[in-house]
VMD Tcl script that draws the C-alpha trace (Angstrom):
set ca {
  {35.04 -9.19 -5.21}
  {32.22 -10.62 -3.81}
  {33.89 -10.67 -0.43}
  {32.55 -7.34 1.47}
  {35.21 -4.64 1.98}
  {34.80 -4.92 5.98}
  {35.56 -8.51 6.11}
  {38.17 -8.76 3.85}
  {40.00 -5.68 5.84}
  {39.50 -7.88 9.38}
  {41.08 -10.75 7.88}
  {43.59 -8.98 6.00}
  {42.65 -10.32 2.36}
  {43.52 -8.21 -0.82}
  {40.35 -7.95 -2.72}
  {40.98 -7.98 -6.67}
  {39.65 -9.57 -9.73}
  {42.73 -11.94 -9.78}
  {42.73 -13.12 -5.69}
  {40.84 -16.06 -4.62}
  {39.95 -17.19 -1.26}
  {39.55 -20.99 -0.01}
  {37.46 -21.42 3.12}
  {37.74 -24.67 4.77}
  {35.18 -25.63 7.82}
  {35.84 -28.58 9.75}
  {32.41 -30.21 11.71}
  {32.49 -32.93 14.23}
  {29.20 -34.76 14.00}
  {28.10 -36.38 17.40}
  {25.94 -39.62 17.92}
  {22.66 -37.72 18.01}
  {23.02 -36.05 14.85}
  {24.37 -32.51 15.76}
  {27.59 -31.09 14.80}
  {29.80 -28.47 16.14}
  {32.64 -26.67 14.37}
  {36.47 -27.71 15.42}
  {39.59 -25.93 14.94}
  {41.78 -28.40 12.67}
  {44.99 -28.06 11.08}
  {44.96 -27.20 7.28}
  {47.52 -26.86 4.59}
  {47.65 -27.47 1.13}
  {48.96 -26.29 -2.24}
  {47.44 -24.91 -5.80}
  {48.94 -25.92 -8.86}
  {48.10 -24.66 -12.54}
  {47.99 -26.89 -15.72}
  {51.92 -26.51 -16.31}
  {52.65 -27.97 -12.48}
  {53.60 -24.46 -11.21}
  {52.67 -25.15 -7.88}
  {52.27 -22.45 -4.64}
  {51.71 -23.52 -0.92}
  {48.60 -21.93 0.64}
  {49.13 -20.16 3.82}
  {45.94 -20.71 5.71}
  {44.91 -18.37 8.92}
  {42.30 -19.73 11.58}
  {39.61 -17.56 12.24}
  {37.26 -17.86 15.01}
  {33.95 -16.12 15.19}
  {31.63 -17.01 17.91}
  {30.86 -20.54 17.54}
  {32.35 -20.74 13.92}
  {35.68 -22.16 13.34}
  {37.32 -21.88 9.78}
  {40.79 -21.50 7.97}
  {40.89 -19.54 4.94}
  {43.91 -18.67 2.54}
  {43.81 -16.48 -0.38}
  {45.58 -16.99 -3.72}
  {46.44 -15.10 -7.00}
  {44.78 -16.86 -10.22}
  {44.85 -16.07 -14.00}
  {40.99 -16.06 -15.14}
  {39.89 -19.41 -17.24}
  {43.09 -21.41 -16.14}
  {42.19 -24.83 -14.46}
  {43.82 -25.12 -10.93}
  {44.38 -28.24 -8.68}
  {43.91 -27.91 -5.18}
  {45.62 -30.56 -2.89}
  {44.38 -29.90 0.90}
  {45.24 -31.87 4.14}
  {42.98 -31.40 6.90}
  {43.55 -32.94 10.37}
  {41.20 -32.39 13.10}
  {42.42 -34.86 15.56}
  {46.21 -34.85 16.50}
  {45.50 -38.57 17.20}
  {44.64 -39.59 13.63}
  {46.34 -38.75 10.51}
  {45.20 -36.19 7.98}
  {42.49 -36.29 5.62}
  {43.35 -35.81 1.79}
  {41.22 -33.51 0.00}
  {41.85 -32.99 -3.86}
  {39.79 -30.97 -6.39}
  {40.04 -28.99 -9.46}
  {38.19 -25.74 -10.37}
  {38.51 -23.38 -13.20}
  {38.31 -19.70 -11.61}
  {36.84 -16.41 -13.32}
  {36.37 -13.26 -11.73}
  {33.02 -12.07 -10.57}
}
mol new
graphics top color blue
foreach p $ca { graphics top sphere $p radius 0.5 }
foreach p [lrange $ca 0 end-1] q [lrange $ca 1 end] { graphics top cylinder $p $q radius 0.2 }
display resetview
């Protein structure tokens, strides 16, 4: 519910107390200390504590210099979820795995 109505509409995200949004942004760091957003291939899954697993469907969004991938998903309040994400920013290298868990509550 924290997502503004106009932003949700632009990106076709259903706003509800049981819909979560995952936003993945990839930055390439340069030798001079600066960084720049880059487009990356992102895929992943979400699973609950009884191993019910769903694929996350990411959509790439470009707004000016910003590039990110977003996925929305349904969740039950108070239940822990395991997110397993793979990010591949360079087609010459394998994907970078990310794994984290989080318990979600409505706003």
